[in-house]
Phi, psi and omega in degrees: 000130180284167178299322179295318178298317180296319179296315180300319181295314181294316179299325180292342180272349184282149177286140182277158171221138179280164184296315182299317180293320179299314180298317182295320188269340189238009186247005189261355185262152169286126191236156171242128180268134175232136180246143179226144175247123187239149166299136185300330183289348178272352183298316179302320178295317178299311182296319181294334182274358184283344178108167185283345185267355181296142179237155181239138177297129178229130177223127180053036177081359181256149180237351175231136190230142182275137178234145169222132179238127172257115181269144178242142179210172178279165175303329179271003179058048179300323179294313179298312184293330177299321177284317182299324182260009175055043177290145181293320178261101179219168187210164176213132181239139177201152167257116182255128178246128173270104194294329183287325182259338184085357179295146183219137181226149170258127186237140176237124178250134175225179179261133178256195179301143176058032175077010179287156177264130179249120179247125176235145184210159177225153174301147184232132176238149178106195185290122180290348184263002178228139180279107182296154181305321179295323179291323178295318178296321179294320178301310182300321181293313182292316181295323177298321177295337178265008178082022181245122178271112184252016184304320183268005183278139167247137184242138177215159178302136181236336181198147175236130176241146173218150182190172174245137187234140165238149183240128182250151176237130178253100186300326185300324182247358183063028185252163180242154175223132172249144180233115182253128180230176180054050186282133177223136175241142180214140173275162179302334180278001178099349176300133191225148175227124178247141177229068182293344181265011179232152176224148175253120178252128179236126177258144179232100188211186177289173185299328182283350181093160180255181174300327178295318177298314182296325176295315179298319178298320180293335178269013175072027174254138179236152178302147179213158181283093183249065173291121179300321180287308184296306183293321181294315180293322178295321180294323182274339180232079187295352177281348182281149173295131186211029183305326182299327186253003184303317179302319178293317182296316183292326184273323191245352178239061187294341181269352180279146179272100183257116179219060185270110173244000183288144178290137177265000000 
């Protein structure tokens, strides 16, 4: 049995939860997000260890859903460098498409108080590869509210990510876990990096951690900075400063050519 078969079998044994119930039960707490990068073959063991009460998001009979995000940045990569250099005022722009439903949103991420991430979004219509005028106006408004003057910025596609996601709910702690697999990163010129043997697990729980965090810690996994945009762009463009993501790149992107000597 392959790792994919094992994962499908374990996911099929979990109790389902609908989207409305998930939002009602898991969206009211102040949360801390932690990301982990795991070998895909360890996912069945991780899922089996979460306990009998864990539930999986199910919609229209499906439990894993396709996502595609087109990220936008300036020619000088102000968004990427803001994260790489840990600037207090930084941003991330993307058009996210939910491939199963066709729904599409434009999202702007900025930094809030105490280093929290603030994500704001609006429905998006039109070409995902071009920043529509309404999205540009929304970008300027949100960035201005975060203390970032974007008047002179030009935005163009800089990276495309795609993956399949399942969302878990842990009733005991009221926390959520997302598991992203079949990860692919691509530059606008078509250069592509696939990591089918890796998965990104993200927990959303209280500061002390959830049962999922404690299980991952017992399996010798620790949180790490796995920005899909930052790490993916650094892996595909090794000339960029990427000290923040080098441990992740060296351990989990063995096929990428990493030769970062630039100061971060």
